[in-house]
MIMIKE-137914 format. One record per residue (C-alpha): y, x, z; residue in one letter. Coordinates in steps of 0.5 Angstrom, whole numbers, padded with zeros to 4 digits, always signed. Layout:
! MIMIKE-137914
YXZA...
//
This chain:
! MIMIKE-137914
+0000+0000+0000X+0005+0006+0001X+0006+0011-0004X+0010+0018-0003X+0014+0021-0008X+0016+0028-0006X+0016+0035-0009X+0014+0040-0003X+0018+0047-0004X+0015+0053-0005X+0020+0057-0002X+0023+0056+0005X+0029+0052+0006X+0035+0055+0008X+0039+0053+0013X+0044+0047+0011X+0040+0045+0005X+0035+0039+0005X+0029+0036+0001X+0029+0028-0001X+0023+0024-0001X+0022+0017-0003X+0017+0012+0000X+0015+0006-0004X+0012+0000-0001X+0008-0005-0005X+0004-0010-0001X-0001-0014-0005X-0003-0019+0001X+0002-0023+0006X+0000-0019+0012X+0004-0013+0016X+0002-0006+0015X+0002+0000+0019X+0001+0007+0017X+0004+0014+0018X+0007+0020+0015X+0005+0027+0017X+0011+0033+0016X+0009+0040+0017X+0014+0044+0019X+0012+0051+0019X+0006+0051+0025X+0009+0044+0027X+0007+0037+0025X+0012+0031+0025X+0009+0024+0025X+0013+0019+0022X+0011+0012+0023X+0011+0007+0017X+0011+0000+0018X+0011-0005+0012X+0013-0012+0014X+0013-0018+0010X+0020-0022+0009X+0020-0029+0014X+0025-0034+0016X+0027-0034+0024X+0029-0041+0026X+0032-0042+0032X+0035-0049+0035X+0038-0051+0042X+0034-0054+0047X+0039-0060+0049X+0044-0065+0047X+0048-0067+0052X+0052-0074+0051X+0055-0074+0058X+0058-0081+0060X+0059-0086+0055X+0062-0093+0055X+0058-0099+0053X+0063-0101+0048X+0059-0102+0041X+0062-0095+0039X+0058-0090+0035X+0058-0083+0039X+0056-0077+0035X+0054-0070+0037X+0052-0064+0033X+0047-0059+0034X+0046-0053+0030X+0039-0049+0027X+0040-0042+0026X+0036-0038+0021X+0036-0031+0023X+0031-0029+0018X+0031-0026+0011X+0028-0031+0007X+0030-0039+0007X+0026-0043+0012X+0025-0051+0012X+0025-0055+0018X+0023-0063+0020X+0025-0067+0026X+0020-0072+0028X+0023-0078+0033X+0019-0084+0036X+0023-0085+0042X+0026-0092+0045X+0033-0091+0044X+0035-0092+0037X+0038-0085+0034X+0041-0084+0027X+0039-0076+0025X+0042-0073+0019X+0039-0070+0016X+0032-0070+0018X+0029-0065+0014X+0032-0059+0010X+0032-0052+0008X+0036-0047+0011X+0038-0041+0007X+0037-0034+0010X+0043-0031+0015X+0046-0038+0015X+0047-0044+0020X+0045-0052+0019X+0049-0057+0023X+0045-0063+0025X+0049-0070+0027X+0046-0074+0032X+0049-0081+0033X+0048-0086+0039X+0050-0093+0039X+0053-0095+0046X+0052-0102+0046X+0047-0102+0052X+0048-0099+0059X+0043-0094+0061X+0040-0087+0062X+0038-0083+0056X+0033-0078+0057X+0029-0078+0050X+0026-0072+0046X+0025-0070+0039X+0020-0065+0036X+0023-0060+0031X+0018-0057+0026X+0021-0050+0024X+0018-0047+0018X+0011-0049+0020X+0011-0045+0026X+0010-0051+0031X+0014-0056+0034X+0020-0055+0039X+0022-0060+0044X+0030-0062+0044X+0032-0066+0049X+0037-0071+0049X+0041-0074+0055X+0046-0078+0057X+0049-0084+0061X+0052-0090+0058X+0056-0094+0063X+0060-0101+0063X+0067-0100+0063X+0068-0103+0070X+0075-0106+0072X+0076-0107+0079X+0081-0110+0084X+0082-0107+0090X+0086-0109+0096X+0091-0104+0098X+0091-0105+0106X+0083-0106+0106X+0081-0102+0101X+0075-0107+0099X+0074-0110+0092X+0078-0117+0092X+0075-0123+0089X+0081-0128+0092X+0088-0127+0095X+0091-0133+0099X+0098-0133+0099X+0098-0138+0104X+0103-0144+0106X+0110-0143+0103X+0116-0147+0102X+0118-0149+0095X+0124-0144+0093X+0121-0138+0097X+0116-0133+0094X+0111-0128+0097X+0108-0122+0094X+0101-0118+0095X+0100-0111+0092X+0093-0109+0089X+0090-0103+0086X+0087-0104+0079X+0082-0099+0079X+0078-0096+0072X+0071-0094+0074X+0070-0091+0068X+0070-0084+0064X+0075-0087+0059X+0082-0089+0058X+0083-0097+0058X+0089-0101+0056X+0089-0107+0060X+0093-0114+0060X+0094-0120+0065X+0092-0127+0063X+0093-0133+0067X+0088-0138+0066X+0092-0144+0067X+0086-0148+0063X+0080-0145+0067X+0075-0150+0070X+0076-0150+0078X+0083-0149+0077X+0088-0154+0081X+0096-0155+0079X+0100-0158+0084X+0094-0162+0087X+0094-0164+0095X+0087-0162+0097X+0088-0165+0104X+0088-0172+0101X+0082-0176+0099X+0078-0176+0093X+0080-0183+0091X+0088-0181+0092X+0088-0175+0088X+0084-0178+0082X+0089-0184+0083X+0095-0179+0082X+0092-0175+0076X+0091-0182+0073X+0099-0184+0074X+0102-0177+0072X+0100-0172+0067X+0101-0165+0070X+0105-0160+0065X+0107-0154+0070X+0109-0148+0067X+0105-0143+0071X+0108-0137+0068X+0114-0138+0072X+0109-0139+0078X+0105-0133+0078X+0109-0126+0077X+0105-0120+0076X+0109-0113+0075X+0106-0110+0071X+0102-0115+0067X+0100-0109+0062X+0099-0102+0062X+0094-0096+0061X+0089-0093+0066X+0086-0086+0066X+0079-0085+0067X+0078-0087+0075X+0085-0088+0076X+0088-0093+0081X+0095-0097+0079X+0099-0101+0083X+0100-0108+0081X+0105-0113+0085X+0103-0120+0085X+0108-0125+0087X+0107-0133+0088X+0114-0136+0086X+0115-0143+0088X+0120-0146+0084X+0125-0151+0088X+0122-0157+0088X+0125-0164+0090X+0118-0167+0091X+0116-0169+0098X+0109-0168+0097X+0105-0162+0099X+0102-0158+0092X+0096-0154+0093X+0095-0149+0087X+0088-0145+0085X+0089-0141+0079X+0085-0135+0076X+0088-0129+0074X+0084-0125+0069X+0085-0117+0067X+0082-0116+0061X+0082-0110+0056X+0087-0110+0051X+0085-0113+0044X+0078-0115+0047X+0079-0122+0047X+0074-0126+0051X+0077-0133+0050X+0081-0138+0045X+0077-0135+0039X+0076-0139+0033X+0069-0142+0031X+0066-0137+0025X+0063-0139+0019X+0056-0139+0022X+0058-0145+0027X+0058-0140+0033X+0064-0138+0036X+0066-0131+0037X+0067-0132+0045X+0059-0131+0045X+0059-0125+0041X+0065-0122+0045X+0064-0116+0050X+0070-0117+0053X+0071-0112+0060X+0075-0116+0065X+0075-0118+0072X+0078-0125+0075X+0082-0126+0081X+0083-0132+0084X+0090-0134+0087X+0091-0139+0092X+0097-0142+0095X+0101-0148+0098X+0108-0151+0097X+0111-0155+0102X+0118-0159+0102X+0123-0157+0108X+0122-0163+0113X+0128-0163+0118X+0130-0169+0121X+0137-0170+0125X+0139-0174+0131X+0143-0179+0131X+0143-0178+0123X+0145-0175+0117X+0152-0179+0117X+0156-0177+0124X+0162-0181+0126X+0167-0178+0130X+0172-0181+0135X+0179-0182+0133X+0183-0176+0135X+0191-0174+0135X+0193-0168+0132X+0192-0162+0136X+0186-0165+0140X+0178-0164+0139X+0172-0169+0139X+0165-0166+0140X+0158-0169+0138X+0151-0167+0140X+0146-0166+0134X+0139-0165+0135X+0135-0162+0129X+0128-0162+0129X+0123-0159+0124X+0118-0164+0122X+0113-0159+0119X+0106-0157+0122X+0105-0151+0119X+0112-0147+0117X+0118-0145+0121X+0125-0146+0118X+0131-0142+0119X+0138-0146+0117X+0145-0144+0117X+0151-0148+0117X+0157-0147+0112X+0164-0147+0114X+0167-0153+0113X+0175-0155+0114X+0177-0159+0121X+0170-0158+0123X+0166-0153+0128X+0159-0152+0129X+0156-0148+0135X+0151-0145+0133X+0152-0144+0126X+0145-0141+0125X+0138-0141+0128X+0131-0141+0127X+0126-0147+0129X+0119-0146+0130X+0114-0151+0127X+0114-0158+0131X+0120-0156+0135X+0128-0158+0136X+0134-0155+0137X+0141-0158+0139X+0147-0156+0135X+0154-0158+0138X+0159-0160+0132X+0167-0160+0134X+0172-0164+0130X+0179-0161+0130X+0183-0164+0125X+0189-0159+0123X+0193-0165+0119X+0194-0172+0120X+0189-0177+0116X+0182-0179+0115X+0176-0174+0113X+0170-0175+0110X+0167-0168+0109X+0160-0166+0106X+0157-0161+0111X+0152-0156+0107X+0146-0153+0111X+0143-0147+0107X+0135-0146+0109X+0134-0139+0109X+0128-0135+0106X+0125-0130+0102X+0126-0130+0094X+0125-0126+0088X+0130-0121+0086X+0131-0122+0078X+0134-0115+0078X+0128-0112+0082X+0122-0117+0082X+0118-0112+0087X+0123-0113+0092X+0124-0120+0096X+0131-0121+0098X+0133-0126+0103X+0137-0132+0100X+0138-0140+0101X+0133-0143+0097X+0134-0150+0099X+0140-0154+0102X+0141-0160+0106X+0147-0165+0107X+0150-0168+0113X+0156-0173+0112X+0162-0172+0117X+0167-0178+0118X+0173-0177+0122X+0180-0180+0123X+0186-0176+0126X+0192-0180+0128X+0200-0178+0129X+0203-0179+0136X+0209-0185+0135X+0216-0182+0138X+0222-0186+0138X+0228-0184+0134X+0235-0185+0137X+0241-0185+0132X+0248-0183+0135X+0254-0184+0132X+0257-0177+0128X+0263-0175+0132X+0266-0173+0125X+0263-0166+0124X+0258-0167+0118X+0252-0162+0120X+0247-0159+0115X+0242-0164+0116X+0245-0171+0115X+0244-0178+0111X+0248-0179+0105X+0254-0182+0109X+0253-0177+0115X+0254-0183+0120X+0248-0183+0124X+0244-0176+0126X+0237-0177+0128X+0235-0172+0134X+0228-0169+0135X+0226-0169+0128X+0223-0163+0128X+0225-0156+0126X+0230-0154+0121X+0229-0152+0114X+0231-0145+0112X+0234-0148+0105X+0240-0153+0104X+0238-0160+0101X+0241-0161+0094X+0242-0168+0092X+0243-0169+0084X+0242-0175+0079X+0244-0176+0072X+0251-0177+0071X+0250-0183+0066X+0246-0187+0071X+0252-0188+0076X+0259-0190+0075X+0262-0190+0082X+0269-0188+0083X+0269-0185+0076X+0276-0183+0073X+0277-0187+0066X+0277-0180+0062X+0270-0178+0065X+0267-0185+0065X+0265-0185+0058X+0262-0178+0058X+0255-0178+0055X+0253-0171+0056X+0247-0169+0061X+0251-0166+0066X+0248-0167+0073X+0251-0170+0079X+0252-0166+0086X+0252-0169+0092X+0258-0167+0097X+0253-0164+0102X+0250-0159+0097X+0256-0154+0098X+0251-0149+0101X+0247-0149+0095X+0252-0149+0090X+0253-0141+0090X+0246-0140+0088X+0245-0137+0081X+0244-0142+0076X+0243-0143+0069X+0249-0142+0065X+0248-0148+0060X+0247-0153+0066X+0253-0157+0067X+0255-0160+0074X+0260-0166+0076X+0262-0169+0082X+0259-0176+0085X+0265-0180+0085X+0270-0178+0080X+0265-0174+0075X+0270-0168+0074X+0266-0162+0072X+0265-0158+0078X+0266-0150+0078X+0259-0147+0077X+0258-0140+0079X+0254-0135+0076X+0252-0129+0080X+0252-0123+0075X+0247-0119+0080X+0242-0125+0079X+0243-0128+0072X+0240-0126+0066X+0245-0123+0061X+0246-0125+0053X+0241-0120+0051X+0236-0121+0056X+0236-0129+0055X+0235-0127+0047X+0229-0123+0049X+0226-0128+0053X+0227-0133+0048X+0224-0129+0043X+0218-0127+0047X+0217-0135+0049X+0217-0136+0041X+0212-0131+0040X+0207-0134+0045X+0208-0141+0042X+0207-0139+0035X+0200-0135+0037X+0197-0141+0041X+0199-0145+0035X+0196-0141+0030X+0189-0141+0034X+0189-0148+0034X+0191-0149+0027X+0185-0144+0025X+0180-0147+0030X+0182-0154+0026X+0181-0151+0019X+0174-0148+0021X+0172-0155+0024X+0174-0158+0018X+0170-0153+0013X+0164-0155+0018X+0165-0162+0017X+0166-0161+0009X+0159-0157+0009X+0155-0162+0013X+0157-0168+0009X+0158-0165+0002X+0151-0165+0000X+0147-0170-0005X+0144-0174+0000X+0151-0176+0004X+0155-0181+0000X+0161-0179+0005X+0161-0184+0010X+0162-0182+0017X+0157-0184+0022X+0157-0191+0025X+0164-0192+0021X+0164-0200+0022X+0157-0201+0023X+0155-0205+0029X+0149-0202+0033X+0143-0207+0033X+0140-0210+0039X+0133-0207+0041X+0129-0209+0047X+0124-0204+0050X+0118-0207+0047X+0121-0205+0040X+0121-0198+0042X+0114-0195+0040X+0110-0191+0045X+0110-0183+0043X+0104-0179+0045X+0107-0173+0049X+0106-0167+0046X+0106-0160+0049X+0111-0155+0046X+0109-0149+0044X+0112-0144+0048X+0114-0137+0045X+0111-0131+0048X+0115-0125+0049X+0114-0118+0053X+0117-0121+0059X+0113-0127+0060X+0106-0127+0063X+0100-0129+0058X+0097-0136+0060X+0091-0139+0057X+0095-0145+0054X+0100-0141+0051X+0095-0137+0047X+0091-0143+0045X+0097-0146+0042X+0099-0140+0038X+0091-0139+0036X+0091-0147+0034X+0097-0146+0030X+0094-0140+0026X+0087-0143+0025X+0090-0150+0023X+0092-0147+0017X+0088-0145+0011X+0085-0139+0010X+0090-0134+0007X+0086-0131+0001X+0092-0127-0003X+0090-0120-0004X+0096-0115-0001X+0093-0108+0001X+0100-0105+0002X+0107-0107+0005X+0111-0109-0001X+0117-0112+0001X+0123-0109+0006X+0121-0114+0011X+0113-0112+0011X+0115-0105+0011X+0119-0106+0017X+0114-0110+0020X+0108-0106+0019X+0112-0100+0022X+0113-0103+0029X+0108-0100+0035X+0105-0106+0038X+0105-0107+0046X+0098-0109+0049X+0100-0116+0050X+0102-0116+0042X+0095-0113+0041X+0092-0118+0045X+0094-0124+0041X+0091-0121+0034X+0084-0123+0033X+0079-0118+0029X+0072-0120+0029X+0067-0121+0031X+0066-0115+0035X+0059-0114+0033X+0057-0116+0026X+0049-0118+0026X+0046-0118+0019X+0039-0120+0022X+0033-0118+0018X+0035-0116+0011X+0031-0113+0005X+0032-0106+0002X+0036-0106-0004X+0039-0113-0002X+0046-0115-0002X+0048-0119+0004X+0055-0121+0006X+0058-0123+0013X+0066-0124+0014X+0070-0120+0018X+0076-0125+0021X+0083-0123+0022X+0088-0128+0026X+0095-0126+0026X+0098-0130+0032X+0104-0126+0032X+0111-0127+0029X+0111-0122+0024X+0107-0118+0019X+0101-0113+0021X+0097-0108+0017X+0090-0107+0017X+0086-0101+0015X+0079-0101+0015X+0075-0094+0015X+0068-0094+0013X+0064-0087+0012X+0057-0089+0011X+0054-0091+0005X+0051-0098+0007X+0058-0101+0007X+0061-0098+0001X+0061-0105-0003X+0066-0107+0002X+0073-0109-0001X+0079-0110+0000X+0079-0104+0006X+0087-0105+0007X+0090-0112+0008X+0097-0114+0010X+0097-0121+0014X+0103-0125+0015X+0105-0128+0021X+0101-0134+0024X+0096-0133+0019X+0088-0132+0019X+0084-0129+0013X+0077-0125+0013X+0075-0119+0009X+0067-0119+0006X+0063-0114+0009X+0058-0112+0004X+0051-0109+0007X+0046-0106+0002X+0041-0100+0004X+0035-0097+0001X+0032-0094+0008X+0027-0098+0012X+0029-0099+0019X+0034-0101+0024X+0041-0100+0022X+0046-0099+0028X+0053-0096+0026X+0060-0098+0028X+0066-0097+0023X+0073-0096+0025X+0080-0100+0023X+0087-0099+0025X+0093-0104+0026X+0100-0102+0023X+0097-0095+0022X+0097-0093+0029X+0092-0098+0034X+0085-0096+0033X+0079-0101+0034X+0072-0101+0032X+0067-0106+0030X+0059-0105+0031X+0054-0107+0025X+0047-0108+0026X+0042-0110+0021X+0034-0109+0021X+0032-0107+0014X+0025-0109+0012X+0021-0108+0005X+0020-0114+0001X+0015-0118+0003X+0011-0124+0001X+0006-0129+0005X+0001-0134+0003X+0000-0141+0005X-0008-0139+0006X-0012-0133+0006X-0018-0137+0004X-0018-0142-0001X-0024-0147-0002X-0025-0151-0008X-0028-0158-0007X-0029-0162-0013X-0025-0169-0013X-0029-0175-0014X-0027-0179-0021X-0024-0173-0024X-0026-0170-0031X-0031-0165-0032X-0028-0158-0032X-0022-0160-0028X-0024-0162-0021X-0025-0155-0019X-0017-0154-0018X-0013-0152-0012X-0006-0149-0011X-0004-0144-0006X+0004-0143-0004X+0007-0136-0005X+0013-0136+0001X+0019-0131+0001X+0022-0131+0008X+0027-0126+0006X+0033-0125+0003X+0031-0121-0004X+0027-0124-0010X+0020-0121-0010X+0016-0119-0016X+0009-0120-0016X+0003-0120-0020X-0004-0123-0019X-0010-0118-0020X-0018-0120-0019X-0021-0115-0014X-0028-0115-0019X-0025-0115-0026X-0030-0118-0031X-0031-0120-0038X-0031-0127-0037X-0028-0128-0030X-0031-0135-0026X-0024-0136-0023X-0017-0136-0026X-0010-0136-0023X-0003-0138-0026X+0002-0136-0026X-0001-0129-0026X+0006-0126-0025X+0013-0128-0024X+0019-0128-0019X+0020-0131-0012X+0027-0132-0010X+0030-0131-0003X+0028-0136+0002X+0024-0140-0003X+0016-0141-0005X+0012-0142-0011X+0006-0145-0012X+0000-0142-0016X-0006-0146-0018X-0013-0143-0018X-0019-0145-0022X-0026-0144-0022X-0030-0144-0029X-0037-0147-0027X-0043-0144-0031X-0050-0141-0031X-0050-0135-0026X-0043-0136-0025X-0041-0133-0018X-0038-0138-0013X-0034-0133-0010X-0028-0129-0012X-0022-0125-0009X-0015-0124-0012X-0010-0119-0010X-0003-0121-0010X+0001-0114-0011X+0008-0114-0009X+0013-0110-0012X+0016-0105-0007X+0012-0109-0002X+0005-0109+0001X-0001-0113-0002X-0004-0119+0000X-0012-0121-0001X-0014-0128-0003X-0021-0130-0002X-0023-0136-0007X-0030-0140-0005X-0032-0146-0010X-0037-0151-0006X-0042-0154-0011X-0045-0161-0009X-0052-0162-0013X-0054-0170-0013X-0061-0171-0014X
//
């Protein structure tokens, strides 16, 4: 096997020189050889070993694939494992797996080139929680099998509600008894007990079974049913329960603090109202309810794997029940100015369960002591009310009593503030009289005092304090002719007449354009204008211009407003329908009785959902019904085209907005399908938002390559569907998930499950007995039919072949070949041809193209009559 090619030197080799020898290896069989080469150097021998090794491959694979912790969310998780070839030639591998957990291994066999690495992908569908501990065998280049263990844990994505104070899982929160108009808060932890992030939203189940909305549970059953039949509850519970925050993202194993507030609005009802509500924390986008009926008659709710937790909320609303003694109208005794009257009022808290805090507001002429106080349940307190009038007259005052409690701060909902949530009213009646005092008039001795009557004859004493200003008595000069001179009697101007006793006020600054005349002779009186106080001519002109500017400004505003109103009225009536008649112009209203008015059914208004309000079951159901009641939108619009669509499809969506979009069902089960067959299911898309959304589907595997369209713009409040087409050429279980994106930002996925089976036909009977029928013609009585059944979704081609071919067969069947359509059957007729030495049994084989063959045994029973 080895050959040495060398020329030995005849002379000694000098130092620094070398001799080259060539060793050839020419194997003639596949085995490793070993030899040695002997080198003689003077008197020494040097043994050089020779090894002849055949080329081979050396494959190496990892012994474990660890998926770690995964969430049971119907998603396909892929891990990669490498097979390295360290040898000098290519080597093949083959993977065998027969475990319980469905694994998608690709490729399952192949060849790896020398000095290269091959990557193997292993997919696991996380649809069922459990522990994965499976083993697959890998055959490496016919050198035996190597075990590779696949390990992982699939867990549920649990969302838990934990109490802040107790640290335990909560199922119910009882807010207790509250007054109408007050609020109470409770803090909880929302805990994500899973190794992946979770987007969540809060949905208030106001239409859930077992909920109560404003029912007095202390009443009897008959009374409650009677109340329900008399009035319809229409309560917007989104204002009753506040959840801050009501959406968010939880990191793996993270706790988030959530504040729940039971906020009773002010209610004038005197009845007790009990509330039992369910608050559901759901995974955003995974709708657990309010979903439409699918084409196969089932709802998506039954197929949804929504991860949620329900929290029951209980609370009772009570009215404020305060009674006043001697009553709500308190009548005080008459008193004089400067005196005081007191009344004792007893305030009693009639409530059996709740205390009350009250506060009297300030009221003129009345004093209350104490002004504030607190009454425990079924207790009373005396309040002293004093009537201290400050002027003469009859008083009827409305006293406001504020009831103090905790309420929600609109700026910071997490903090409750003390406020007046309810008001009560008392009526105070009081009369203040004046004291009578006799006034004695004395004759004026001749000196006219500062205050006197017109003639100055009598002066009243003890009439009170004097005024600081002098009286000025004036009247129109044209209205009196007393003692007027002839020359002044016919004066027509608007001069004012001054009384004789106004001399103290005549020196005051006066208007320069006013004239004064005396009361008797109507002679024009001197009018003094003080230059220190009077306006100059320029100042008077400036004031007049300024006044005119503001008068013109106000007039322009009024004219502009009237022009706008006239234009609006013109456009209202300037249309083809209106003929210019003003409403009710000359028309008399008809007389309508109550019986003529038709009774209309009360319809619930659909309230819009904004990011500030809490999602409720009724609101979601109303919006979904609006979208689903329309016809299916079937226009092909794969890309945003208009400016509005482009603007809408760039918007990032909140968790609550994603929760109002339904894309599903989340799991599409094709069931049993045949290879090479085409099966279609619908992926429903319902856009319950008020703007456009853009759906993009990403499919990576070949089984769904016929699905189209993969992109669609869905208008607001519209439903549509995308046909998902499944086709496979591989027999076995298929379980993969494809992903989609909303507005090219928010990702989701849908699980596709199918069981691919080969084409198969069934026979109604495996053994067919042919018996003659009485009264039949000769040669026709031995006939029977057998049904060929196709219970699968693909047409099957078949051929009948006799098991023992004969020149002249005794049994024949027709048709001998053909097709059986999907989910249908075909009858084949078997005939026995009697004759001498004709066998009475025969067998046929039903050969199915790309399927299994079936054997049919035929027996003819001949009856011989003697």
